[in-house]
N, C-alpha and C positions, 0 to 999 in steps of 0.2 A: 715162363710167354704160355699166354693161353693155350688150348689147344687150337682155335679159328686159325690166330694167328698163326702156325704151323702150316699154311696154305701156301705155297707157292707159285711163281711163274703162269702157267695153265689152268691149274686148279683155282689158283685166284682170282684170275678174273672168270670161270666158270661162277662162281659162289655168287647166290643169289640173293636176294629176300628172303624170297621163298625159302631157300635151303638151309638159311640161318634162324628162319621162324620153327623150321621143323627140324634141327634140330634142337632148336631149345625145348617143343614140346617133348621130342623125345631122352634131356637131358633133365626134367624138374632138377634133378638139384646142382645145374653145373653153379649157380649164381652163390650157392655155397657150399663150391669146394676154390670157388673164385671171388670172395669175400671185397676184396677190397678195388676191383671190377667193379661191382654193385656200386660203390660210394660213389667212384670216377665217375661213372656215366652222366650225361648230360646230356637233355634233351628241351628241345625248344618248347614252348607250351605259352598260348595265343594269350595270355590271359598276363601270364606270369611270365615272360621271358626265357630265358631257359634255368634245368630245372634238375635237381637229381629224378631217378628215377623210383629212392626210396619214397620223396615227398609227394608224387604223383601217384603213387601206389600209398602213399597215407588219404592223397585228398580223396581218391575216390573211394576209400573206407568209412573218410567222415559223410562222406554225399549220402552213402549208402548206409548210413548208421541214419540218420536225416530220414531219408524216406522210408525206412522202418519202421520210425517212432512216430511218423506223419501218417503210417498204417496202421499202427496201432492205435493212435488219437482216432482215425474215422472210427474204427471198430467198436472202441470203448464208448463212441456218439450214439452207433446207433445200435449196440450191445442197451443204451442206456435207454433208447428209444423205442425199441422195441418191446420192455419191459415197463415204459409206460404204458404204452397203449395195450397191451397183457392187461394193465392193473383193472386201466382204464373199462374195458369188458367184460372182465371181471368182477367190474362192480355195477355193471349194469343186468348180468344176469340174475345177481342177487336179487336188484331188484325190482326183475320182472319175475322171480322166487314168491317176492312176498308182496306179487301186484294180484289184486282183489276188484282190478274194472276198469277199464282201454282207459280213460284218465293216468292212471296210475302208469299203463305203459310210455304215453306220448310225454310223464313227465320226467323220467326212465330214458326216454329218449333225450329229451333236451337236455338232461345232468350231459350223457355219452360230447351229444354236441359242441357244448363249453366244454370239457375237455380234452376233445379235440383239434378246438376252432373251428369247429364247422359248420350248417346249417344241417338239421335233420330234421324227416318228415317223415311218416306215416299214415301215409291214404290210400281206400278203398273203391270198391266200382261201385260209382250211383249210393254211395251213403256217406251221407255225410257234410259240410260246408265246401270240405273242397273236394269234393267226389270227383276222381276220373274216370274218364268220357273212354273207354276200352275203346272204340271206333281211332283214338286221337293218339293213346298209348299203341295198342297194335301197329300205328303210323310211326311211328317211335322205331317199333323194335327190329318194322319190318329195313330201318336204313339205317339203324346202327349194332343193331343186334348180331349180327351175323350168327345165327344161330345159336350161341354162350347163352346161357344162363341171366348170365347176370352182367350188366352194361358197366365200364370202366373207361369214361372220356368226357372227350368237349362235349355241350350241345347247346345250341343256341338259346338266346333268350326266349323265348316264346314256345321251346319245347323243355326245357326245363322250370317255363311257370308249371308245366302240368303234375308236374312231381313236388318241388318247395316252391314255401314263398318269397316273394320278394328274392327270387331267381337273380343270378350271376351274369350279369352282360359274357359270353365265351369262355362262363367259368366250366370246372370239372367235376365229373360225375360218378356216383354209385349210385344205379338203380339195381333194385335187387326185389323179384318176387319176391311174396309172401300167399302159402299156401295154407288151408285151409277147408282137404280135402279135392281143394280148386285152387284155380288161380285169383284169390281175395283184391290184389292188392299191391303199394308196391311200398319198399321203408327203403328213403332214398336219403343221401348226401350231396351237400354240397359243398363245396370249396370256390373264391372269389380265385384262385390261378389255377389258370387251366392247366399245368401242368402236374397237377393233385394227386390228381388218379390219372395214373396212366394204365393200359390193358393190360400190360406183365404183371401186374400190382398180384398177391395171394389175395382172396375172397375168403377164406376161411370164417374172418371172423365174424364176417356184415353179413355171410349165412346162415351163421348160428344164431347168430340174435334173432334173423329173420325167420327160423324156422322155431327159435323158443318161441316169440313172437304168436306163430303162428300157433304152436300145441293150446298155447292158452285162450286164446280164442275160438281153437275147436271144442278143450277140453269147458268153458264158459259158452257152448250154447246145447252142451249134450245137459248140462245140471241144468238149464231152462222147464 
């Protein structure tokens, strides 16, 4: 006879689910002392009918193991993606260290864009075939940057065309200013996926590339 079954009369009538739950919480070794009861307990299951408590516990453990395996797979996928991203940006920095002219910078960015499956562009104010118009850029900054140095998010096609060629319709962008003493232009990345660039993303890698480009241009200007 179990300890709970010893209750009789008024005590038995007063027994509630809460009391049973409280007792089991306070006596975690109850089923260790009553192994035959654990094997006898049958519980209704919505999908499998009546099953034992042990089967339910095993099922929950299997589900938890499956969840953990899925989490591990996702973490491994993220780690692999981060490694590929780091390698791509590292190769770009190596190419920039070897650059001797502006065309070398554009070539390094083309290789990076291909590795990331994005569009990339480097444009300057009032310089080159695709020169940036400062008034138009200031309008985009006022509408989207909200005081932030870098913009990550969506732009309309007409806005995006100021920064990249063949701007995607409602695509997402990473717009990073380039400085050489002052703001001289923008390094821009674009994706056809409107959700690719999100405001919550880290901007360290793209800002480092923009800074490296600014240092090169400043150095070349000083050497002239």
